[in-house]
C-alpha positions in Angstrom: -0.1 -0.1 -0.1 2.8 2.4 0.8 4.5 1.7 -2.5 1.5 2.7 -4.3 0.7 5.8 -2.5 4.4 6.8 -3.2 3.6 6.0 -7.3 0.3 7.8 -7.0 2.5 10.8 -5.4 5.3 10.7 -7.9 2.5 10.8 -10.7 0.9 13.5 -9.7 3.9 15.6 -8.9 5.1 14.5 -12.5 2.0 16.1 -14.0 1.9 19.0 -12.0 5.5 20.3 -12.8 4.9 19.7 -16.3 2.0 22.0 -15.9 4.2 24.5 -13.9 6.6 24.7 -16.6 4.4 25.8 -19.3 3.3 29.0 -16.9 0.4 27.2 -16.4 -1.3 27.7 -19.3 -0.7 23.9 -20.8 -0.2 20.6 -19.9 2.8 18.8 -22.3 3.9 15.3 -22.2 6.7 14.1 -24.9 5.3 10.6 -25.7 7.7 9.6 -28.2 11.0 10.9 -29.1 13.7 9.5 -31.3 16.0 11.5 -29.7 15.6 10.5 -26.2 14.8 6.8 -26.7 11.4 7.7 -25.5 8.3 5.5 -26.7 6.2 4.0 -24.3 4.1 0.4 -25.0 0.9 1.6 -23.3 0.1 5.2 -21.4 -3.5 6.7 -20.8 -4.2 10.1 -19.5 -7.7 11.6 -18.7 -9.2 14.7 -17.2 -9.2 13.4 -13.9 -5.3 13.9 -14.8 -5.3 17.4 -15.8 -7.6 19.9 -14.1 -10.0 20.6 -17.1 -13.8 20.5 -17.6 -15.0 17.5 -19.4 -14.5 14.4 -19.8 -11.9 13.2 -22.2 -8.8 10.7 -22.3 -5.8 10.2 -24.4 -4.3 6.9 -24.8 -1.2 5.5 -26.4 -0.8 1.9 -27.4 1.8 -0.6 -29.9 0.1 -2.9 -31.6 1.8 -6.3 -32.2 2.1 -9.2 -35.0 1.9 -9.3 -38.4 2.8 -6.2 -40.9 1.3 -4.2 -37.6 4.2 -5.2 -35.5 5.3 -2.1 -34.2 2.6 0.7 -35.4 2.4 3.2 -32.2 -1.3 4.2 -31.9 -2.5 7.6 -30.0 -6.4 7.6 -29.6 -8.3 11.1 -28.6 -11.6 10.3 -27.0 -13.5 13.7 -26.1 -16.1 12.2 -24.8 -18.4 12.5 -28.0 -15.5 11.8 -30.9 -13.1 9.4 -30.5 -10.1 9.8 -33.1 -6.9 7.2 -33.9 -3.8 8.8 -35.0 -1.2 6.9 -36.5 2.6 8.3 -35.2 4.1 5.4 -37.5 2.4 6.4 -40.6 3.0 9.9 -41.0 0.4 11.4 -38.2 -2.3 9.9 -40.5 -5.6 9.3 -39.2 -6.7 5.7 -39.4 -10.8 6.6 -38.2 -12.9 9.0 -36.3 -15.9 7.2 -34.6 -19.0 9.0 -33.1 -21.3 6.5 -31.5 -22.2 4.3 -34.7 -21.0 7.2 -37.3 -17.7 6.1 -38.4 -15.3 8.1 -40.8 -13.3 5.1 -42.4 -13.3 2.6 -44.8 -13.1 -1.1 -45.1 -10.0 -1.5 -47.2 -8.5 -4.7 -48.9 -5.7 -3.8 -46.8 -6.9 -4.9 -43.6 -3.9 -4.0 -41.2 -2.3 -0.5 -40.1 1.0 -1.7 -42.1 4.1 -0.5 -41.0 6.4 1.3 -43.6 8.9 -1.3 -43.5 6.5 -3.7 -45.2 5.6 -1.0 -47.9 7.8 -1.3 -51.0 6.8 2.0 -52.8 8.1 1.3 -56.0 6.5 -2.0 -56.6 3.7 -2.4 -59.2 4.9 0.7 -61.2 5.5 3.2 -58.3 1.9 1.9 -57.2 3.3 0.3 -53.8 1.7 3.1 -51.5 -1.4 1.2 -51.8 -0.1 -1.7 -50.1 -0.5 -0.2 -46.9 -3.3 2.4 -47.8 -6.3 1.9 -45.7 -6.7 5.4 -43.5 -9.5 7.9 -43.2 -7.1 10.7 -43.8 -3.3 10.3 -45.3 -1.5 13.1 -46.1 0.0 13.0 -49.8 3.7 14.7 -50.2 5.8 16.7 -49.3 8.5 16.4 -51.9 5.9 15.1 -54.3 2.4 14.0 -54.6 0.2 13.0 -57.1 0.5 9.9 -59.9 3.6 7.8 -60.1 6.1 8.8 -63.7 9.0 9.9 -64.5 10.0 13.7 -63.6 13.4 15.8 -63.8 15.4 17.1 -61.0 18.9 18.3 -60.4 21.2 15.8 -59.1 24.0 16.6 -56.9 26.5 17.2 -59.8 24.2 20.2 -60.9 22.9 18.3 -63.9 19.5 17.5 -64.9 18.3 14.1 -64.3 15.3 11.8 -64.5 13.8 10.4 -61.6 11.1 8.1 -60.7 7.9 9.4 -58.8 6.0 6.9 -57.0 2.0 7.6 -55.9 1.4 10.2 -53.6 4.7 10.6 -52.2 6.4 9.6 -49.1 5.2 11.5 -46.2 2.3 8.9 -45.1 5.1 6.0 -44.6 7.7 8.0 -42.6 7.0 7.5 -38.7 7.2 10.7 -36.6 10.5 11.3 -34.8 8.5 13.0 -31.8 4.9 12.9 -30.7 3.8 15.3 -27.9 0.4 15.6 -26.3 -0.7 19.1 -25.4 -3.9 19.9 -23.6 -4.9 23.5 -22.9 -5.5 24.7 -19.3 -8.2 27.3 -20.0 -11.4 26.8 -21.7 -12.4 25.3 -24.2 -9.7 23.0 -23.5 -8.3 22.0 -26.3 -6.6 18.3 -26.8 -3.6 18.4 -29.1 -1.7 15.3 -30.6 1.3 17.1 -32.3 4.0 15.1 -34.4 7.2 16.0 -36.1 7.9 13.9 -39.3 11.4 15.1 -41.7 11.4 14.2 -44.8 15.1 14.9 -45.5 18.2 13.5 -47.1 21.6 14.7 -48.6 21.4 16.1 -52.3 17.2 16.2 -51.8 14.8 17.8 -50.1 15.1 19.0 -46.4 11.7 19.3 -45.1 10.1 19.2 -41.8 6.3 18.6 -40.7 4.9 19.5 -37.7 1.6 17.8 -37.6 -1.3 18.9 -34.9 -4.5 16.7 -34.7 -6.9 18.6 -32.0 -10.1 18.9 -30.9 -12.3 20.1 -27.6 -14.2 18.1 -24.8 -17.6 17.1 -26.1 -17.2 18.5 -29.5 -18.3 17.0 -32.9 -15.3 18.6 -34.7 -11.7 18.6 -35.0 -9.0 20.3 -36.8 -6.2 19.3 -38.5 -3.0 21.7 -38.4 0.3 21.3 -40.0 3.2 23.4 -40.9 5.7 22.8 -43.4 9.2 24.1 -43.1 12.2 24.1 -45.7 15.1 23.3 -43.3 17.5 23.4 -46.4 19.5 26.4 -48.1 17.8 26.2 -51.9 14.1 26.9 -52.7 11.9 23.6 -52.4 8.9 22.1 -54.2 6.6 20.6 -52.1 3.0 19.3 -52.9 0.5 18.5 -50.0 -2.8 16.6 -50.6 -5.2 15.7 -47.6 -6.6 12.4 -48.9 -9.5 11.8 -46.7 -11.6 8.6 -47.3 -15.4 8.1 -46.6 -17.0 4.4 -46.9 -20.2 3.0 -45.7 -22.5 3.6 -44.3 -21.8 7.4 -44.8 -21.2 6.2 -48.5 -24.0 4.2 -50.0 -26.3 4.4 -53.1 -27.6 8.0 -53.3 -24.9 9.8 -51.2 -24.0 12.8 -52.7 -20.8 15.3 -52.6 -21.6 18.9 -52.2 -18.8 21.3 -53.0 -18.9 25.0 -52.9 -17.2 25.6 -56.4 -16.8 27.7 -59.3 -16.1 24.5 -61.7 -15.8 21.1 -61.8 -14.2 18.7 -64.9 -13.0 15.3 -65.2 -9.2 14.0 -64.6 -9.5 12.0 -67.6 -11.4 10.5 -70.5 -13.1 7.6 -68.8 -14.1 10.5 -66.0 -15.8 12.2 -68.6 -18.1 10.0 -69.0 -19.6 10.5 -66.0 -19.2 14.3 -65.2 -23.1 14.8 -65.4 -23.1 12.8 -62.2 -20.0 14.1 -60.4 -21.8 14.6 -57.3 -24.1 11.3 -56.9 -22.9 8.1 -55.8 -23.5 4.1 -56.8 -23.5 1.3 -54.6 -20.9 -0.8 -54.5 -20.6 -2.0 -58.4 -18.4 -4.7 -59.4 -15.9 -3.7 -62.3 -16.1 0.2 -61.4 -13.2 1.9 -62.7 -12.4 5.2 -60.4 -13.5 8.4 -61.7 -11.8 11.3 -60.4 -13.2 14.9 -60.5 -11.3 18.4 -60.4 -13.2 21.6 -58.6 -12.0 25.1 -58.4 -13.7 25.8 -55.1 -15.3 29.0 -54.0 -14.1 31.1 -50.9 -15.5 33.2 -48.3 -14.2 36.7 -47.2 -12.1 35.0 -44.4 -10.6 32.5 -47.7 -12.2 29.3 -46.6 -14.3 27.2 -48.8 -16.3 24.2 -47.5 -17.0 20.7 -49.0 -19.2 17.9 -47.6 -20.9 14.3 -48.2 -24.5 13.1 -46.6 -26.0 9.5 -47.3 -28.8 9.0 -49.1 -31.5 9.3 -45.8 -30.1 12.6 -45.2 -29.1 12.1 -41.4 -26.0 11.4 -41.8 -23.0 13.5 -42.9 -19.2 14.9 -42.7 -18.2 18.4 -43.7 -14.4 19.9 -44.2 -13.6 23.3 -44.3 -10.3 24.7 -45.1 -8.6 27.8 -46.2 -8.0 28.2 -49.8 -4.7 30.6 -49.4 -2.6 27.4 -49.1 -4.8 24.8 -50.5 -6.8 26.5 -53.4 -7.8 22.8 -55.2 -10.2 20.2 -54.7 -10.3 16.7 -55.7 -13.1 14.2 -55.3 -12.3 10.4 -56.0 -15.1 8.3 -56.8 -14.1 4.6 -56.6 -17.2 2.8 -56.0 -16.2 -0.8 -56.4 -17.5 -4.0 -55.0 -17.2 -3.7 -51.0 -14.3 -6.7 -51.1 -12.6 -4.3 -53.7 -12.4 -1.1 -51.3 -15.7 0.6 -51.6 -14.6 4.3 -50.9 -14.9 7.8 -52.1 -12.3 10.5 -51.4 -12.6 14.0 -51.0 -9.1 15.9 -51.2 -8.6 19.5 -50.4 -4.5 20.5 -51.8 -2.1 22.4 -53.2 -3.0 21.2 -56.6 -4.6 18.2 -58.6 -3.0 14.4 -58.2 -1.5 14.3 -61.6 2.1 13.5 -61.5 4.2 16.3 -60.3 5.5 17.1 -64.1 1.8 17.9 -65.2 1.6 19.9 -62.3 4.5 22.1 -62.3 3.6 22.8 -66.1 0.1 24.4 -64.6 2.0 26.5 -61.9 0.5 23.8 -58.9 3.6 23.2 -57.6 4.7 26.1 -54.8 8.1 26.2 -53.5 9.2 27.1 -50.1 12.3 29.7 -49.7 15.3 28.6 -47.3 13.9 28.5 -43.7 10.3 29.9 -44.5 7.3 27.9 -43.8 3.9 27.1 -45.2 0.7 26.2 -42.9 -2.3 24.3 -43.7 -5.6 24.2 -41.5 -8.4 22.2 -41.9 -11.5 21.9 -39.7 -13.9 18.4 -40.1 -17.3 18.1 -38.6 -19.5 15.2 -38.2 -23.2 16.0 -38.3 -26.0 13.4 -37.2 -29.8 13.8 -37.8 -31.7 15.7 -40.3 -31.7 19.1 -38.8 -27.8 19.1 -38.3 -27.2 18.0 -42.2 -29.8 20.1 -43.6 -27.8 23.3 -41.7 -24.3 21.7 -43.1 -26.1 22.0 -46.8 -27.1 25.6 -46.1 -23.6 26.4 -45.2 -22.4 24.9 -48.5 -25.2 26.6 -50.4 -24.7 30.1 -49.1 -21.0 29.7 -49.8 -21.9 29.0 -53.3 -24.2 31.8 -53.6 -25.2 33.1 -56.8 -22.1 31.7 -58.8 -23.6 28.9 -60.8 -21.3 25.6 -61.1 -19.4 25.4 -64.3 -19.9 21.3 -65.5 -16.6 20.9 -67.8 -17.0 17.9 -70.2 -13.7 17.8 -71.4 -10.7 16.0 -69.6 -7.3 18.6 -69.8 -4.9 18.0 -71.9 -1.7 17.3 -70.1 0.7 16.7 -73.4 
């Protein structure tokens, strides 16, 4: 009993000293650190440990077995939402749950796969798909989009060609540090922040600070990322926030709504279905993916909005983002048979998912100056009940205003 009392006292002293170290404004806990050799197999923090209102918890565990061996998960439960983050996979979000409502999908890849088991070069650069099963995965940082050839300047200063793999590397790079932060002043935002590096000699030197946060009892959460060029030269970068939605939100009669000036097909196959770009079929054996490119409308604050709702109109999810740094939106429709991965993607980005060589031609590959940073901010919401869904639809329509959506019938010429 005496040993237990001492252990409890020690834990309370540790938490209190951490709070005081930040002038009483924020509780901080460095959970994972490669430099310090820190990574507990399990860990838990609740509202009973930190003086805040509302019921919440943050837990950490390490998966065991198969291709999931060594994968770390950090889960935020804000009392209404449960958000599972994967630091081992570039701070991706595996899924988000609110009661029976789930943001996520049933990928043929069932395990949460450790990056060591993913060969990005396989199948002509499509190896990224070997680990793809998250609700939200970032595509980037040096490049994103389709695999294929592109040019770069090599270590001797000459032009050379390189094979780009699908959607870049960041989603398969483990975070070097993960920190939990709890705001001690209302509304007591709960933050999980990770640092991921995409750096190597004669290549990009990019640092991503990725934060997923929410407040107790809320039905929304935020993703706030900062990308910094730590190199001495201007650096190209790309980012696509690949949010993926499956059943039961996705189903026959579901619809996507986006405030946009125009929408058009990515390729000739998608052009066949462009008039139904916003509508979904049920699981369809043999369906070939369709991809649509939107030009978002933003409000006076520079924000745009898109959403997906089910056929019954009583379940939906929204995303609001800043078009200052994410000026484009892609919608990926993959309504194949359930066992093949029935899913759709709603994807704000710095550009569209063409190969970087194409995106560069159209001026959609931003550069970051040495020492400079670029910030991305997105807010996601879950709406349950017809009244809340209708309110969300009204917000998107208000943003659309009197602007009539232009439907472009032909795919862009990229050659």
